[in-house]
C-alpha positions in Angstrom: -31.3 -38.7 -67.0 -30.6 -35.7 -64.8 -32.8 -37.0 -62.1 -31.1 -40.4 -62.3 -27.6 -38.8 -61.9 -28.9 -36.7 -58.9 -29.9 -39.9 -57.2 -26.5 -41.4 -57.8 -24.5 -38.4 -56.7 -23.4 -40.0 -53.4 -22.3 -43.3 -54.9 -20.6 -41.4 -57.8 -18.8 -39.1 -55.4 -17.6 -42.1 -53.4 -16.5 -43.9 -56.5 -14.6 -40.9 -57.7 -12.8 -40.5 -54.4 -12.0 -44.2 -54.4 -10.7 -44.0 -58.0 -8.5 -41.0 -57.0 -7.1 -43.0 -54.1 -6.3 -46.0 -56.3 -4.7 -43.8 -58.9 -2.6 -42.1 -56.2 -1.6 -45.5 -54.7 -0.6 -46.9 -58.1 1.3 -43.8 -58.9 3.2 -43.9 -55.6 4.1 -47.6 -56.1 5.3 -46.9 -59.7 7.4 -43.9 -58.5 8.9 -46.1 -55.8 9.8 -48.8 -58.3 11.4 -46.4 -60.6 13.3 -44.7 -57.8 11.7 -41.3 -58.4 10.6 -38.8 -55.7 8.3 -36.5 -57.6 4.6 -37.3 -57.9 2.7 -37.4 -61.1 0.4 -34.8 -62.4 -2.8 -36.4 -61.2 -1.5 -37.3 -57.7 -0.1 -33.8 -57.4 -3.6 -32.4 -58.0 -5.0 -34.7 -55.4 -2.4 -33.7 -52.9 -3.0 -30.0 -53.5 -6.7 -30.4 -53.0 -6.5 -32.7 -50.1 -3.9 -30.7 -48.1 -6.0 -27.6 -47.5 -9.1 -29.7 -46.8 -7.2 -31.8 -44.3 -5.7 -28.7 -42.7 -9.2 -27.2 -42.3 -10.5 -30.5 -40.7 -7.5 -31.0 -38.4 -7.1 -27.4 -37.2 -10.2 -27.3 -34.9 -9.2 -30.6 -33.4 -5.7 -29.1 -32.7 -7.3 -26.1 -31.1 -9.5 -28.3 -28.9 -6.5 -30.4 -27.9 -4.4 -27.4 -27.1 -7.2 -25.8 -25.1 -7.7 -29.0 -23.1 -3.9 -29.2 -22.4 -4.0 -25.5 -21.2 -7.0 -26.2 -19.1 -5.3 -29.1 -17.4 -2.2 -27.0 -16.9 -4.2 -24.2 -15.3 -6.0 -26.8 -13.0 -2.5 -28.0 -11.9 -1.3 -24.4 -11.4 -4.3 -23.6 -9.3 -3.8 -26.7 -7.3 -0.1 -25.9 -6.7 -1.1 -22.3 -5.8 -3.5 -23.6 -3.1 -0.9 -25.9 -1.8 1.7 -23.1 -1.7 -0.8 -20.8 0.1 -1.5 -23.4 2.7 2.3 -24.1 3.1 3.0 -20.3 3.5 0.2 -20.1 6.1 1.7 -23.0 8.1 5.2 -21.5 7.9 3.8 -18.1 9.2 2.2 -20.0 12.1 5.4 -21.8 12.9 7.4 -18.6 12.6 4.9 -16.9 15.0 5.3 -19.8 17.5 9.1 -19.6 17.3 8.9 -15.8 17.9 6.7 -16.3 20.9 9.0 -19.1 22.2 12.0 -16.7 21.8 10.2 -14.0 23.7 9.3 -16.5 26.4 12.9 -17.7 26.6 14.1 -14.1 26.9 11.7 -13.5 29.7 12.9 -16.6 31.5 16.5 -15.5 31.0 15.6 -12.1 32.6 14.0 -14.0 35.5 17.2 -15.9 36.1 19.4 -12.8 35.8 17.2 -10.8 38.1 16.9 -13.5 40.7 20.7 -13.9 40.7 21.0 -10.1 41.2 18.5 -9.9 44.1 18.3 -11.9 47.3 14.6 -11.1 47.5 12.2 -13.7 46.0 10.2 -12.5 43.0 6.8 -13.4 41.7 6.2 -13.0 37.9 2.9 -11.5 36.8 1.1 -10.9 33.5 -0.5 -7.5 32.7 -4.2 -8.2 32.0 -5.6 -4.6 32.3 -4.8 -1.0 32.1 -6.3 2.1 33.7 -7.4 4.4 30.9 -7.9 7.4 33.2 -6.3 10.7 32.1 -5.2 11.5 35.7 -3.9 8.1 36.8 -1.5 5.5 35.4 -1.9 1.9 36.6 -2.1 -1.7 35.4 -3.8 -4.8 36.6 -1.8 -8.1 37.2 -3.1 -11.6 37.2 -1.5 -12.4 40.6 -2.6 -11.4 44.0 -2.6 -12.3 47.7 -2.6 -16.1 47.1 0.8 -15.6 45.3 2.2 -13.7 48.3 1.7 -10.2 46.8 0.8 -7.4 49.1 0.3 -3.7 48.7 3.5 -1.7 49.0 5.6 -4.2 47.2 7.8 -2.9 44.3 7.2 -4.0 40.7 10.1 -4.2 38.2 11.1 -5.7 34.8 14.5 -6.5 33.4 14.7 -3.0 32.1 14.0 -1.2 35.4 11.4 0.1 37.8 7.7 -0.3 36.9 5.9 1.0 39.9 4.3 0.0 43.2 1.5 -2.4 44.2 -1.3 -0.3 45.7 -4.2 -2.7 46.0 -4.7 -6.5 45.9 -7.4 -9.2 45.8 -6.8 -13.0 46.2 -6.0 -13.3 42.5 -5.2 -9.8 41.2 -3.1 -6.8 41.9 -3.2 -3.1 41.0 0.1 -1.5 40.2 0.6 2.3 40.2 3.1 3.0 37.4 6.1 5.3 37.7 4.3 7.6 35.3 1.5 8.3 37.8 1.5 11.9 39.2 1.4 10.5 42.7 4.5 8.4 42.2 7.9 9.5 43.5 11.2 7.6 43.9 14.6 8.7 45.2 17.2 8.4 42.5 20.9 9.1 41.8 22.8 9.9 38.7 25.0 6.8 38.0 27.9 8.9 36.6 28.1 11.8 39.0 26.1 10.4 42.0 23.9 13.5 42.0 20.7 12.9 44.0 17.1 13.9 43.3 13.5 12.8 43.4 11.9 11.3 40.2 8.3 12.2 39.9 5.6 11.0 37.5 4.1 13.4 35.0 1.4 11.4 33.2 2.2 10.7 29.6 5.1 13.2 29.5 8.7 12.3 30.5 9.5 11.9 34.2 10.7 14.9 36.1 14.0 14.6 38.0 14.1 17.3 40.8 17.7 17.7 41.9 18.5 18.1 45.6 21.4 20.4 45.1 21.4 23.2 42.5 24.3 23.0 40.1 25.0 19.3 40.4 26.8 17.7 37.5 23.9 16.3 35.4 24.0 16.0 31.7 21.7 14.7 28.9 22.3 11.0 28.4 23.1 10.3 32.1 21.4 7.2 33.6 19.4 7.6 36.8 19.1 4.6 39.1 17.2 4.0 42.4 19.1 5.1 45.5 17.5 2.6 47.9 16.7 5.4 50.4 13.3 4.8 52.0 13.6 1.1 51.5 10.7 0.8 49.1 12.8 0.1 46.0 16.2 -1.8 46.1 19.3 0.2 45.2 20.6 0.1 41.7 17.4 -0.4 39.6 17.3 1.6 36.4 14.8 4.4 36.4 15.5 6.3 33.2 17.8 8.4 31.0 18.1 12.2 31.2 17.0 13.8 28.0 17.1 17.5 29.0 18.4 19.6 31.9 16.9 22.9 32.8 18.9 26.1 33.3 20.1 26.2 36.9 19.4 30.0 37.0 15.7 29.5 36.3 13.3 28.5 39.0 13.8 27.6 42.6 14.6 23.9 41.9 16.8 22.6 39.1 15.1 19.9 37.2 15.7 17.5 34.4 13.4 15.6 32.0 13.8 11.8 32.3 12.8 9.2 29.7 11.7 6.1 31.7 13.8 2.9 31.1 10.6 0.8 30.9 8.2 1.1 27.9 4.9 1.4 29.7 2.9 1.1 26.5 4.3 -2.4 25.9 4.2 -4.0 29.4 3.4 -7.7 29.3 5.3 -9.5 32.0 6.5 -7.9 35.2 8.0 -9.1 38.5 6.8 -8.3 42.0 9.6 -8.2 44.6 8.1 -10.1 47.6 9.4 -7.7 50.2 7.8 -4.7 51.8 9.7 -1.8 53.4 9.0 -1.0 57.0 7.3 2.2 56.0 4.9 0.2 53.9 4.3 -2.1 56.9 3.3 0.9 58.9 0.9 2.1 56.2 -0.7 -1.2 55.2 -0.2 -3.3 58.4 2.1 -6.1 59.1 -0.5 -8.8 59.4 -2.2 -8.4 56.0 -3.2 -6.2 53.2 -5.6 -3.5 54.1 -6.0 -2.1 50.6 -8.4 -3.8 48.2 -8.8 -3.3 44.5 -11.3 -0.5 43.7 -11.6 2.5 41.5 -8.5 4.0 43.1 -6.3 3.0 46.0 -5.6 6.2 47.9 -3.0 7.0 50.5 0.0 5.7 48.6 3.0 7.6 50.0 5.7 9.2 48.0 9.2 8.1 48.8 
């Protein structure tokens, strides 16, 4: 008998569940007919047993569904992040292009302003190299003799004096900067008209040697080119005085001068296509006798 019941365990279990379902269904229909809301004793037991079982069965599926929704959400978030990164990269590139365009427009504006201020034609040039020597200060331009540039021609920017062309080739020029120890230019104080010679001093500030001791020179005064000697036009900014020496010390009164041009950030310069008579005597009227080499010697001081 026991073995017989063991074999019928599955059908009996199914029959029991079916019987419980039918009893619950009939009890619900009876309760609806009578207008009641409370379940009977047997359906209540069935509900109490079925609810936890159903909760156990449904909960893992809820977890899986929630995990799948979170996974899809993370996939969408990652996709949006990638799109945002790409958009930010494109915006940075556009911003960089706008900044370069703004710098270019400022350079063009400086060309227009400078050409309106000088009757001398100018040739723009790009700085493509720099002399790293401790003793000398010079840069290399991407313009040369084919652009009408010759040794002895002054080089300027919208901020002021840069230096002097000392050697050329057909497509390049070497410019001795105002910082070079062999460089010298005659200058005057814009406010008091005191005269002196501005000399290069390497990486240190320029030195302004006053012609007359006791001239009215103060820190903050602007020094411009005087035009004497004919090498540089009159009125170009050379620098600002930052310190004046004691007139009682030394044979010559001097002042320290911060150049008006930032030589560490030179990019575009302008070569004035004119050469002073003294430069013609040095380099020759017919052509350019100086060629680019390790160092162009014989450059005179104004």
